[in-house]
Structures are given as C-alpha cells and as structure tokens.
C-alpha positions as CSV (number, residue, x, y, z in Angstrom):
1,M,0.0,-0.4,0.4
2,Q,1.7,3.3,-0.9
3,E,2.4,5.7,1.8
4,Q,0.4,8.3,2.4
5,R,2.0,11.0,1.3
6,E,2.2,14.4,3.9
7,S,-0.3,16.9,3.9
8,S,2.2,19.4,4.6
9,F,4.5,21.1,1.6
10,S,8.0,20.2,1.9
11,S,10.6,22.9,2.1
12,E,11.0,22.3,-1.7
13,E,7.7,22.9,-2.8
14,K,7.3,25.9,-0.6
15,S,10.6,27.3,-2.7
16,I,8.6,26.7,-5.6
17,F,5.5,28.0,-4.3
18,K,7.1,31.1,-3.4
19,M,8.4,31.7,-6.9
20,M,4.7,31.0,-8.8
21,T,3.5,33.2,-6.3
22,G,6.0,35.8,-6.1
23,F,3.8,38.2,-8.5
24,F,0.9,38.1,-6.4
25,T,3.6,39.2,-3.1
26,S,5.1,42.0,-5.1
27,R,1.4,43.0,-6.4
28,V,0.0,43.1,-2.5
29,L,2.9,45.0,-1.6
30,A,3.0,47.7,-4.5
31,V,-1.3,48.1,-3.2
32,A,-0.4,48.6,0.3
33,V,2.3,50.4,-0.1
34,E,0.5,53.1,-2.5
35,L,-2.6,53.3,-0.1
36,E,0.0,54.3,2.6
37,L,-1.4,51.9,4.7
38,F,1.8,51.0,6.6
39,T,2.1,54.9,7.6
40,W,-1.6,55.3,8.6
41,L,-1.0,51.9,10.8
42,A,2.4,53.4,12.1
43,G,2.4,53.1,16.3
44,R,-0.6,52.1,17.0
45,P,-3.1,48.7,15.9
46,R,-6.6,49.3,14.1
47,G,-9.0,46.7,14.0
48,V,-10.8,45.7,10.9
49,D,-13.9,47.5,10.6
50,E,-11.8,50.8,11.3
51,I,-8.9,49.3,8.3
52,R,-11.8,48.6,6.2
53,G,-13.5,52.0,6.6
54,H,-10.5,53.8,5.9
55,L,-9.4,51.4,3.0
56,G,-13.1,51.9,1.1
57,F,-13.0,47.8,0.8
58,A,-15.8,45.7,1.0
59,E,-15.2,43.4,3.9
60,R,-14.2,40.1,1.5
61,P,-11.3,41.9,-0.1
62,C,-9.9,43.5,2.9
63,R,-10.1,40.2,5.1
64,I,-8.3,38.5,2.0
65,F,-5.7,41.4,1.8
66,L,-4.9,41.8,5.2
67,D,-4.5,37.8,5.3
68,S,-2.2,37.9,2.8
69,L,0.1,40.9,4.6
70,V,0.2,38.8,7.8
71,S,1.1,35.8,5.7
72,L,4.0,38.4,4.3
73,G,5.2,39.1,7.4
74,L,4.3,42.6,7.3
75,L,1.2,43.0,10.1
76,D,0.6,41.2,12.9
77,A,-3.1,39.9,13.9
78,S,-4.2,39.6,17.5
79,G,-7.5,39.5,18.8
80,G,-9.3,41.1,15.3
81,S,-6.6,43.8,15.5
82,Y,-3.8,44.1,13.2
83,R,-0.4,46.0,13.6
84,N,2.8,46.6,11.3
85,S,5.2,44.0,12.2
86,S,8.8,45.1,12.9
87,L,10.3,44.8,9.5
88,A,6.6,47.2,8.5
89,E,7.8,49.4,10.9
90,T,11.5,50.0,9.8
91,L,11.1,49.8,6.3
92,L,7.4,51.0,5.2
93,V,6.8,53.8,7.0
94,Q,7.0,57.1,4.9
95,G,9.4,59.6,6.3
96,R,11.5,57.0,8.0
97,P,15.1,57.2,7.2
98,D,14.8,53.3,5.7
99,F,11.9,53.7,4.0
100,Q,11.3,52.0,0.7
101,G,8.7,53.0,-0.9
102,P,10.2,54.7,-3.9
103,H,12.2,51.1,-4.5
104,I,8.8,49.7,-4.2
105,R,6.9,51.6,-7.0
106,L,9.8,52.1,-9.0
107,F,9.9,48.3,-9.6
108,D,6.2,47.9,-9.6
109,H,6.4,50.5,-12.9
110,L,8.9,48.5,-14.5
111,Y,7.1,45.4,-14.1
112,G,5.0,45.8,-16.6
113,A,8.1,44.9,-19.2
114,C,7.9,41.3,-17.6
115,T,4.9,40.1,-19.6
116,D,6.9,39.4,-22.6
117,L,9.9,37.8,-20.7
118,K,10.2,34.8,-23.4
119,S,10.6,37.1,-26.5
120,A,12.9,39.3,-24.6
121,L,15.2,36.0,-24.3
122,L,14.8,34.6,-27.7
123,E,15.1,38.0,-29.5
124,D,17.9,40.1,-27.6
125,R,15.9,42.6,-27.3
126,P,13.9,45.5,-24.6
127,T,10.3,44.0,-24.6
128,S,9.5,47.9,-23.6
129,T,10.5,51.3,-25.0
130,D,8.5,53.2,-22.8
131,Y,11.8,54.4,-21.1
132,T,12.6,56.3,-23.8
133,Y,15.9,57.8,-21.9
134,F,17.9,54.2,-23.3
135,F,17.0,55.0,-27.3
136,D,17.6,57.5,-29.8
137,G,15.1,59.9,-31.1
138,E,14.6,63.5,-31.6
139,E,11.9,63.8,-28.8
140,R,12.8,62.0,-25.7
141,A,10.0,61.9,-23.5
142,V,12.2,61.2,-20.0
143,S,10.2,62.6,-17.2
144,R,9.2,59.1,-16.2
145,Y,12.4,57.5,-16.0
146,S,13.9,60.4,-14.1
147,G,11.3,61.0,-11.9
148,L,11.1,57.0,-11.2
149,M,14.7,57.1,-10.3
150,H,14.9,60.6,-8.4
151,D,12.1,59.4,-6.1
152,S,14.3,56.5,-5.4
153,S,17.9,57.5,-5.1
154,L,17.1,59.2,-1.7
155,V,18.8,56.3,0.3
156,P,21.9,55.9,-2.3
157,A,22.4,59.6,-2.2
158,L,22.7,59.6,1.4
159,T,24.5,56.3,1.9
160,L,27.3,56.4,-1.1
161,P,29.0,59.7,1.5
162,Q,28.9,57.2,4.4
163,Y,31.4,54.9,2.3
164,W,33.1,57.6,0.8
165,D,34.9,61.1,1.9
166,F,33.9,63.6,-0.1
167,S,36.0,66.4,2.3
168,E,38.9,65.9,0.3
169,S,37.0,67.0,-2.9
170,A,36.6,70.4,-4.6
171,C,34.4,69.8,-7.1
172,V,32.5,66.9,-7.5
173,L,31.2,65.9,-11.4
174,D,28.1,63.9,-10.9
175,V,27.0,62.2,-14.4
176,G,23.5,61.4,-15.2
177,G,22.7,62.8,-12.0
178,G,19.1,63.5,-12.7
179,Y,17.2,65.9,-10.3
180,G,20.3,66.6,-8.5
181,R,19.4,64.5,-5.0
182,L,23.3,63.3,-4.9
183,C,24.4,66.8,-5.8
184,L,21.6,68.5,-3.1
185,T,23.2,66.0,-0.6
186,L,26.7,66.6,-1.1
187,T,26.5,70.1,-1.1
188,S,23.8,70.2,2.6
189,Q,27.2,68.1,4.4
190,H,30.0,69.6,2.4
191,P,29.8,74.5,2.7
192,E,32.9,74.4,0.5
193,L,32.0,71.9,-1.9
194,E,31.1,73.1,-5.2
195,T,29.3,70.6,-7.9
196,I,28.6,70.2,-11.6
197,L,25.3,68.0,-12.8
198,F,25.7,66.7,-15.8
199,D,22.6,65.2,-17.3
200,L,20.5,65.5,-20.8
201,P,18.9,69.2,-21.4
202,E,15.3,68.2,-20.9
203,V,16.1,66.5,-17.7
204,C,18.7,69.9,-16.1
205,A,15.5,72.0,-17.4
206,R,13.4,70.3,-15.0
207,T,16.2,69.9,-12.5
208,R,16.7,73.7,-12.6
209,T,12.9,74.3,-11.5
210,L,13.9,71.8,-8.8
211,L,16.7,73.8,-7.3
212,A,15.0,76.9,-7.3
213,E,13.5,75.3,-3.8
214,H,17.3,75.1,-2.7
215,P,18.6,78.6,-3.3
216,H,21.7,78.1,-0.7
217,L,22.4,74.7,-1.8
218,A,21.8,75.8,-5.4
219,A,24.8,78.2,-6.1
220,R,27.0,75.5,-5.9
221,I,25.6,73.1,-8.2
222,R,26.3,74.0,-11.5
223,L,23.9,72.3,-14.1
224,H,25.7,71.6,-17.3
225,P,23.3,69.7,-20.4
226,G,24.7,67.2,-22.9
227,D,24.5,63.6,-23.5
228,F,27.4,61.7,-22.0
229,L,27.3,59.1,-25.0
230,R,28.2,62.0,-27.8
231,D,29.6,64.5,-25.8
232,E,32.9,65.4,-23.6
233,L,32.2,65.9,-19.9
234,P,32.9,68.7,-18.7
235,R,36.7,69.8,-17.0
236,G,37.3,71.1,-13.7
237,A,36.4,68.1,-11.2
238,D,38.7,66.6,-9.1
239,T,35.9,63.7,-8.1
240,I,33.6,62.0,-11.1
241,V,30.0,59.9,-9.6
242,L,28.7,57.6,-12.3
243,M,25.7,56.6,-9.7
244,R,23.5,53.7,-11.0
245,I,24.5,55.0,-14.3
246,M,27.2,52.0,-15.8
247,H,25.3,48.9,-15.4
248,D,22.6,50.9,-18.1
249,W,24.5,50.0,-20.7
250,P,26.2,47.7,-23.0
251,R,30.1,47.5,-22.6
252,E,31.0,49.5,-26.0
253,Q,29.3,52.7,-24.3
254,A,30.2,52.1,-21.0
255,C,33.8,52.2,-21.7
256,R,33.0,55.2,-23.8
257,L,31.5,56.7,-20.8
258,L,35.0,55.6,-18.9
259,R,37.1,57.4,-21.3
260,R,35.4,60.5,-20.9
261,A,35.6,60.7,-17.7
262,F,39.3,59.6,-17.8
263,E,39.8,62.4,-20.0
264,A,38.0,65.1,-18.1
265,L,39.8,64.1,-14.8
266,P,43.1,65.7,-13.9
267,S,46.2,63.6,-12.9
268,G,45.2,62.3,-9.2
269,G,41.6,62.5,-9.8
270,R,39.1,60.0,-8.6
271,L,36.1,58.3,-10.4
272,L,33.3,56.8,-8.6
273,I,31.1,53.9,-9.9
274,Y,28.4,53.4,-7.4
275,E,25.5,50.6,-8.3
276,T,24.3,46.8,-8.2
277,L,27.4,44.8,-8.6
278,R,27.3,40.9,-9.3
279,D,28.4,38.9,-6.4
280,Q,31.8,37.4,-7.4
281,G,31.3,34.1,-6.1
282,P,29.4,31.3,-8.3
283,S,26.3,33.0,-7.6
284,P,25.8,36.3,-9.0
285,G,23.2,37.0,-6.1
286,D,20.1,39.4,-6.0
287,A,22.2,41.2,-9.0
288,A,20.7,38.9,-11.5
289,F,17.2,40.0,-11.1
290,I,18.1,43.4,-11.7
291,S,20.0,42.1,-14.8
292,L,16.6,40.6,-15.9
293,L,14.9,43.9,-15.4
294,L,17.4,45.3,-17.6
295,L,16.9,43.0,-20.2
296,L,13.7,43.8,-20.6
297,I,13.9,47.8,-20.8
298,S,17.8,48.9,-22.4
299,P,19.2,47.8,-25.5
300,G,22.3,46.8,-23.4
301,G,22.7,46.9,-19.9
302,E,23.3,44.4,-17.2
303,C,25.0,44.2,-13.4
304,R,28.7,43.6,-13.8
305,S,31.1,41.8,-11.4
306,F,34.0,44.3,-9.5
307,P,36.7,41.8,-12.2
308,E,35.0,43.1,-15.1
309,L,34.9,46.5,-14.3
310,H,38.3,46.4,-12.7
311,A,39.6,45.5,-16.4
312,W,37.4,47.9,-18.1
313,L,39.2,50.7,-15.8
314,R,42.6,49.2,-16.2
315,E,41.8,49.5,-20.0
316,V,41.3,53.2,-19.8
317,G,44.4,54.0,-18.0
318,F,43.0,54.2,-14.3
319,G,44.9,53.0,-11.5
320,R,44.5,52.4,-7.6
321,I,40.7,50.5,-8.2
322,E,39.2,48.6,-5.3
323,L,36.0,47.6,-4.6
324,I,34.4,49.1,-1.1
325,P,31.2,47.4,-0.1
326,T,28.2,49.3,1.2
327,V,25.1,48.2,1.5
328,Y,22.9,45.5,0.4
329,F,23.7,44.3,-3.5
330,Y,25.6,48.0,-3.9
331,G,29.1,48.1,-4.3
332,L,31.6,51.4,-4.5
333,V,34.1,51.2,-6.8
334,A,37.2,53.8,-6.9
335,A,39.9,54.4,-9.1
336,E,42.3,57.1,-9.7
337,K,43.7,58.8,-12.7
338,P,47.6,59.1,-12.2
C-alpha cells in the first residue's frame, strides 16, 4: 500500500510555491504602499472595521488583503486587530530613514515590461521602449524614468557619503545626476564643495526648477546639459561620480563613458562607480534580477562584477582601483587617474 503523502509542503515545494506566487507578493506589497497602509498603521493597532472604513474595501477583499500581509510577515494580527510588524515599521513607513516606498514603486512600474519575457530572451531585445532614456530619438520623454530614479535615489545618495569621504574634494561632477539628489546631499554636508550636474537638456530643465527650492545649495550646483554618450564631459572636477549609470549600458558605451571620465579628470582625480554589482562567487546574487529587469527595458544593460569593471578601468588607464562594499547589493568602485 502506497504511503500516504504528508499534507504539509516540503521545503522544496514551499520554495517553488513562493516562486509561483511571487507576482502576487510584489503586487500586494505595492498596493499596500500605494494606499499608505503601513504609514497609517504606524505605532498603533487598528481593528478590521476601522481598516475597512479607511481603505474603502468591502469585507471579503479586506480580509483577504490583510491575511496576505500577515502571511508575508508585514502585519501582525491579534484579537481582531492588526499592527505593523517590526519589518514594516522599519522599512515601509513613510518618513522613516529606511523607507523603501520609492524602490517598491519603481519596481512595480517596471514590472509591466515582464509580460513578454520569453520574447526578450529569444530575441535579445527590450520588450518595452517606454523608457526612452535608453533610445535614440529627437523627442525623448525622459520625465518618467528620471522621476522614478529620483524618487528611488534618496537612500543611495545618503549612503554613498557614508562610504566615501568627499571632504577632500573641491568639485564633484555627477554624471547622469538627474534631478540633483546627490548634488543636494553633498552640498548640504560640505559647505565649501562645488558640484556640477551633467545630464540631458530635458532633465536639466526640470532640475533647474527643483533646485530653485534650495537656493543656498543651488548656488554651488552648476548644471551642464549634454549627452554623455555623445559629448565630452565638462572639466574642472577632481571627483566624478557615476551612480547607477554603468549597468544601464552595453560594454562599448560604458567603456566610452569611462574614457570620457578619464579625459575630464586631472592627474590624481578620482572616479567613483556606485551601483548594483554581481557577486564575485559562483552565484551572481540578487543582482541577477536587476540584470533581468535591464534586459527588458534597455538595449544592452546588465550588472557587472568588480573584476569586469576593474579590467575596463585598467584598459582606459585608471589605477589604484578598489572595491568598497556598502549596503545590500550596492558596491562602490573607486579608481584614480595617474
């Protein structure tokens, strides 16, 4: 007689089930953040009826939604009331230092490109051209991509100065600096520091408006419109930062950008590459999923490992190349022009 199968999932089956339902997980999280549920629940439990009234949900969808958040470990349930878990209190409450809302919104927005993953794999092409930042054209609607990147750049912009001392820099050039998050951070921390923000003219036009809200800092942020794939980088900076830039582009264009950075720096100048890096071990780590995302939206982007970047930097002429581990899968690669 065949042994009766255990009713509970094995650990292997649970792993596969989590993969199968991963899309539900990401959507439940994104909707909860969009509704600002965790921010509303911060610091105090709420009853089911109160939550229903706040969200405007009927009884059945509200119960299923809350159960899903409990299952994910984002809410704790007790006696008919719900409160944020410690994880949600730390990472999902708006206004907290480690709030992950912008990253969640970024990925939720980009996941639409996943609907035709098979074609991207078979044809080696993006499935979406919505992010025209990556594509040639006379009229580039960059506001969507730049806005998403700006919203999600707060933590990287605040984290980078924790791992690199900018007090020895006189002028920092932020290439692809978007709406100025890093330049604002650096000028607020270093009163004598001058900065240059280099980005597309369409982006700089919007940046100029946003910087007007910070006149004292904006006085030390010079906007230099241009296209780093076509134009020379401005001179005058002793430190150049490429934050979340290199992995967007194929090898040829990425190395072209490195050469332009090398030419723009004085002897002794430093180049900082700060972005998601592949792990150096047998597994690429979570960076593999960032590469998968780039496969869907960019013509040739992917995450690279430190040895890959090291070889490219050496080829261009940089020396004193080092890897400085930072947080999660971000890495800081520093190099010096001899």
